[in-house]
N, C-alpha and C positions, 0 to 999 in steps of 0.2 A: 327458792321453792315457792310454788303458787298453790294456795289452798282454796278450793271452791267447793263448799258443801253442797252436794246435789240433793236438794229437798224440794219437791214440787210444792208450790204455794196454791192453795185452793181456798183462801180466806173468804172471798166473796160468796161463793156458793154455799159454804158451810154456814155462815152467818145468816144468809138468806133463807136457807131451809130451816134453820133453827127457829127463825121468827115466823115461818109459815106453817109450823106444825099444827094441823087442824084436828088431831085426835083429842078426845076429851082430856082436859088437863088434870093432873093430880091436884090434891087439895092444898099442898103447902110447898113453898120454895125449898129447893135443896141448898143446904149450907155445907159444902164439902170441907173436910179437914184441910188445913194448910200445914199439916205437920210434917210432910215429906217423910224422912226416915223416922219421925216420931210415931208413924204407924207401926203398931206391933203386928207382925205377920200373923194372919189367922186365915190361911187360904181355904177356900171352899172347893171340894171335889164333887163333881157331878158324874153321871154315867151315861154315855151316849150309846145309842143303838144304831148301827150303820145298816143301810140297805144296799148291799153289794150288787143286787140285781139291777140297780140303776146307776152303777158306777160308769165313769168315762175315763179313758186313758189316752194320753198322747205323749209322744217323745218330743220335747222342745229343746232347742239348742240355744246358743248365745245370741242368735239373731232375734229371739223372741217368738211369741206365738200365743195361741189361746186354746183352751179346752172348755167344753160345756157339758153339763149333765142336767137331767131333768128328773126330779123326784116323782114318786108315785102320786103325790098331791098336785102335780103340775107346776110347782115352783122350779124356776130355772136358775142355774148357777153357772156363771161364766167367769173364768179366771183368765185375765189378760196379763201377759208377761212381756215387759218392754225389752228391747235390745239391751244386752250387757247386764241384765239382772242376774243371769245364771253364770256360774263359773265354767261349766261344761254342759253337755247334753244331759237332760234328766228325763226320766219317765215320770210324768205327773199324773196323779190319780185324784179325781173328784168323786166322793161317795156321799150321797145325800144321807142326812141323819134325821129320820122321822120322829125320834123320841129321845128326850134327855131326862133321865130320872134325877130328881133333886134340883131341877131348875128353879132358881129363886125369883122367878117372874110369874106372878099369879095370873097374868093374862094369857099364859101358855106360850108354847113354841110356835112361831110363825114360819120359821125356815132355818135350816142349819146344814152345813156341809163339812166333811172331813177332808183335808187336803194332805196328800203325801207326795214326796217324802218329807216328813216333819223334821224340823231342826236344821235344815240345810242353810248355808250362808247365802243370803240374797244381797246382791250388790246395789240394787235399787228396789224401791217399793213396787209391789204388784197390785193390780186392781181386781177385786172380787165384786161382781154385780149379781144381785138377786132380783129376779123378775117374777111377776105373778104372785106376790106375797099378799095374803088377805089382810084387811085392816085389823088393827088391834081391837079387842073387845072394849065396850064402853067403860070409861074410867081409867083406861090404860093408854099408853103411847108406845110406839115401836122403840125398842132399846137393843142396841148391838152388844155383842159379847164375844169372848174368845176363851179358849182353854188349851192346855197342853195335852198331848197324847189323846187319850180317850175321855178326859174329863178333869185332869188335875189343874190346879191354879186358875180356876174360873175367875174372870174379872170382866168388867164392862169395857167396851171399846166403842169409840165414836164412829158413826156411819152417816153418810149423806142420805137422808130419807126423803123420797119423793115418789114418782111413779115407779121407780126402781130404788133399790137400796144398795149403796156402794161403800165398800171398805177399801182403805189403803192398808196393805199388809207388808210387814217386814220379815215375817216367819210363816211357814206353813204349819197349820194346826187345825183345830176345830174352830169354826166361826159361824155365828148365827145371829138371829134377831128374835126377840120375844116381846110379848105385851107386858109392860111394866107400869106400876103406879109409883107415885112419889114415895110412898112408904116402902115399896120394894127397893128403890134406890137408897133410901136411908138405911135400910137393913143391910144392903150389900156394902155400904160404906164401912160397916163393922167387920167385913171379911176381906181384909187387905191381903193381896197376894204377896209372895215372898220377895220377888225381885223388885228393886226400886223403880225400874223403868215401867214395869207393869203397874205398880202402885200409882205412878204419875199418870199413866194412860187412863187408869180408872178415875183418878181425881179430875182429870180434864173432861172425861165423858160425863161425870156427875154434873159438872158445870153446864155442859152443852145440852144435856137431856133435861135440865131442871125446868119446871113449870111453876109459876110463870117464868119466862126467860130471864136469865141473869143479865143485869145491866153492866156496862163497862167490862165486857168479857176479857179483852186483852190484858188489862191491868190485873185482873184476878188471876189469870193464868201466869202472868209475870210474877205475882206474889208467890204462887205455888212453886214456880221454878226456882225462885230465890231460896226457898227453904231446902231444896234438894241439892243446891250447887256445892255446898261444903262436902257433902257425902260423895258427890261425883268426883270432886277434886281428890279426896282421899283414895277413892277407887282407882283413879287414873294414875296417881303417883305410885301406888303399889304395882300397877300393871306394867309400868315402864321401868321399874327398878330392876337391878341385876338380880337374877335368880327367880324372877316371876315366871309362871307357867304360861304356855301358849294359850291355855284356856282363859287365864286372867286377862291376857292381852286382847283376845277377841271379844270377851265379855264386856270389857271396858269400852271398846269401840261401839258395840251394839247398844249399850246403855246410854252412852253420851249422844249418839245419833238419834236414838229413840226419843230422848228428851227434847232435842232440838227440833225434830220433826213434829212432835205433838205441839210444841210451843208455837212454831211457825204456822201451823194450821189455823190458829186464831189470831195471828198477827203479833205475838209477843217477841221481843228482841232477845237474842241469845249470845251476846258477846263473850260472856264468861265461859259458856259451854263450848263455843267455837274455839276459844283459846285452849281448852283441854284437848280438842281434836288436833291442834297444832303440836301439842306434846306427843300425842300418839304417832303422828306422821314423822316427828323427829326421831322416834325410836324405831321406826319401821325398817330402815335399811339393815340394822343389826339383827333384828328378829328374822327378817327375810333370809339373810345369809345363813343363819343357824338352821333354818328349816331346809333350805336348799342342800346344804352340806350333809344333813341327816339323810336326805333322799339319795344322794350319791354314795355316801360312805356306809350306810346301814340298810340299803334297800327299803327305806322308809317312804313308801308311796304316799302314805297319809301326810307326812311332812311336806312332800312335794306338792300335794294338792293344796295344803295350807299356803305354801309359797305362791301358788298360782292365784289363789284368792287374794292374797296380800298385793300381788302385782296388779291385779285388776282394780282393787280399791285405789291404788296409787294412780293408775292411768286415768280412771274416771274422775279423779280429783286434780288432774293436771300436774301430777308429781312424776318426774322422770328420774332416771338413774338406776332403777332396779333392772337386773339382767333378764330380759325376755329369753335370750339365748340359753341361759342356764336352766330355765324352766322347761323349755322345749327339749333340751338334751336329757333332762332328768326324767320327764314323763314319756319314755319310749318303751315299747313292749314288743315281745315276740311271741307268736302263737304257733304251737305244733299240733298237728291233727293226725289222728290214727283211728281209722274205722275198720272194723271187721264184721262181715255179714255172713251168716250161715243159714241157709234155708233148706227146708225139706218139703218136697212136693210129692204127695202120694197119688198114684203109685210110681211116678216118674223117676225120682231119685233126689240127689242132694247137690247143692251148689255152695261153694265157699269163695269169698272174695275179701281182699284186704287192700286198702288204699291209704297212703300217707301224704302229708305235706309238712315240710319243716322250714321254719324261718320266716313265715309271713309276719310283716311288721306293721305297727301302727304307732304314730307319734303325734304330738301336739306341737305345732310350729306357730308361735305368736298368735295363738288362739284359733288357728285353722287346722282342722284335723286332716291328716294325710295317711295313706296306707299304701303298702306295696304287696304284691301277691307272692305266693310260693308255688313252685311246680307241684301239681298233683301227680303222684306216682302210683301206678297200678302195680302193687307188689305181687299179688297172687290172684288167679282166677281158675278154680278147679271144678270139674264136673264128675259126678259118679252116679250110676255106673257108666262105664265106657261102652261103646258099641261092641256087640259080640263079634269074635273073630269070624272071618278074616278081616273085618272092617276095623278101622281105627279112627281116632279123632285128634285134632289139635286145637287148642284154645289160643286166642289172641286178644289183646286189648288195645284200646286207643283212647288217649286223653285229648279232649278238644277245648277245655277251659281250665285255667288254674284255680287253686284255692285262694280265696280272698279273706283277709282279716280286715273288716271294714271300719269298725269303730267300737269303742266302749261307751255305752250310755249309762248315765248315773254314777260314773266314777267321780265321787265328790266327797267332801267331808261334811259332817253335821255334828250337832251336839245333842247328847241324850238328855233325859230329864234332870240329871244331876249337873249338867254343864260340861261333862267330859267330852272331848273330841273323839269321834269314831268315824270309820269309813261309812259313807252313805250307802244305804240299801233301800229298795232293791236295785241292783244294777245288772245289766245284761250286755252280752257281746254279740254284735251283728257279723255274720259271715256269709260268704257265698261258697258252697261246698265243692265247686268245680263241676265238670261234666265229663263223663266217660262212657264208652260203649264196649261191647264184648263181641267176639266172633268165634264161632265154632265151625271148623271145617271137618267134615266126615268123608273119609276116603275108603272106598271098597275096590276090590279087584275089577278090572275091565270085564264086561263093557259098561259097568255102572259108573256114571260120572260123579265127581266130587260134589258134595252138597255143602253150601255155605249158608249158615244162618247167623243173623246178628240180633243183638238185644241191647237194652239199656238197663241191665240188672241193677247196677249201682244207683243210677239216677232214680229209677222207679221205686226201689225199696227205701232210699233215703227220703223221698217225698212222702211215702206212706207213713214211715216211722216218725217223721217230724212235721206232719201236717199242721199240728197245733202251734208250731213255731214259725210257720211260713208267713212272710209279710209281703203283701202286694200293695203297692201304692201308685197313685197316678202322678207322673212327673210332667211338668210343663215343658214345652220346647225350650231347649237351651238352659234349663234349670240346673244351676251348678250344684253338685253334690247330691242330687236326687238319684236314688237307685231304686228301680221299680220292683225288683224281685230279689229277696234275700231271706235269711233265717236269723231269728233272734233267740239266742241261747241263754236261758235264765238259770238262776239258782246255782251259782258257782261256790265252791269252797275256797275261802280266801285266807291267806296267812301273810299278813303284812310283816315286813322285815326279812323276807327270804327272797332268794333269787327266783325260785318257783313261787310266784305271787298268788296264783289261783289255778284251780283245776276243776274240770267238769267231766263226769263219767256217766256213761249209759251202759247198763248191763241188764238187758230186758229181753223178754220173749213175747212176740206178738204173732197173732194168727189172723190171716186174711183169706177168707174162703177156705180153700184146701191147702194154703201155703202157710207154714210156720217159719218165722224169721227170728233168729237170735242176733241181737246187735250188741257188740262190745266196742264202744267208742270212747276215746279219751282225748280231751283237749287240754293242753297245758299252756298256761299263760306265764311268761317269764318277764320280770322287770329287768331291762337291759339299758341302763343309762349310757349315754355317749360321752366319753371323756371324763373330766373331773369337775368338782364343784368350784366354789369361789374362794380364792386364797385369802 
């Protein structure tokens, strides 16, 4: 087994920027506690105000990508996600935060953003860059921070501060920068967050933000790390013991890697911490097997997604032997589609149509999404009133494109504020509803010739009803996996542990000009693993 901890080293830039901080220095050097878990948790809660009118949203898959938002004050926020940082496609949202009540930095807020979905498992650090940030007021310097949810567990976080401000993040949450004095730092030292990794991150940030700059920084961080290692060892031993919960197992990995990453940022050595990661990877095959079998035997999609995350952790660290095939066969789904449309056009009459598609499939194969279509079936197409005697009419239908279940975006696991694993949200399903047309042939006695009229009743009404879900995107020539025209269906009702995993229904009445349309549509998403689990 080969273990290679994937932590980017940016020691030089960090130390260089720390030394070049030209903001007015605080009056006394920071002396952070070296107490590790001797910190008594005393977390600070602030309250953010989000500006959703300036939000930006992007769906980013395992190949990576970026999303940018600009606040009303002109501060820009760019989140760059490297390849293999996400377990599956995610809908990423950046929302500027123009105000934070209770912010313990008296130089005020310089910029902040809320990143969703919070709590998801990131396999690699992501980069958040702030541009256009105003200088801190006199007597203050820029200080980075983060918090959970909308303001819980506020603590300091190191950022590279220059023409832009750059954070490395291992979780999505609230992140920002404010103007802080040395007294602000000293006061925040008394507000230790609950989690030990967050405590350590704040301790390191206190050292890095200190003015005048702390000398012999790596050795001081090493001393801090030494005080935490015993507690990390206790946490890891409990996490790999028989009977440990999956939450304990994942939390131990996050905490240990967070310590290692913070330490390596300033050049400290972490052999003891790396040895703890070896314990974690040693227990990984058994934990992986248990999660996979729960997916197969109990329709536990959440466990299957945990297994996928564990698999990618292993592959990124050069560890082989976990079954990619089992994950692919477990995370397989079927989608059934049933749409009924009834419209009334005054004074012409009424139209009723029903179309179905059964068995459209989507599966994950070794990290590559694949889908198969289902035939779109025109079940009914009725008109009333019919032509007056002696004329009559006959309706007909034609389907020119099948129904496609393209992908599930945001199907992932995350941890809530208590650490409990839950299914990620929001998540959406992308579909192509197929294409159909209708024909009405009106026949009267001779010498009147038959009249044939055609329409796209289904297509036209679907587009009107679902205009806010219609996605158009530009695809480059030969761009694999890019679909220029589809519909993104949100807000599903999910029930993990059941064959019928999720359902979406529409039962609504809409009026367009003189046409009133009643839509009754049901999409049913079934979890249908292929074969059996791991013996």
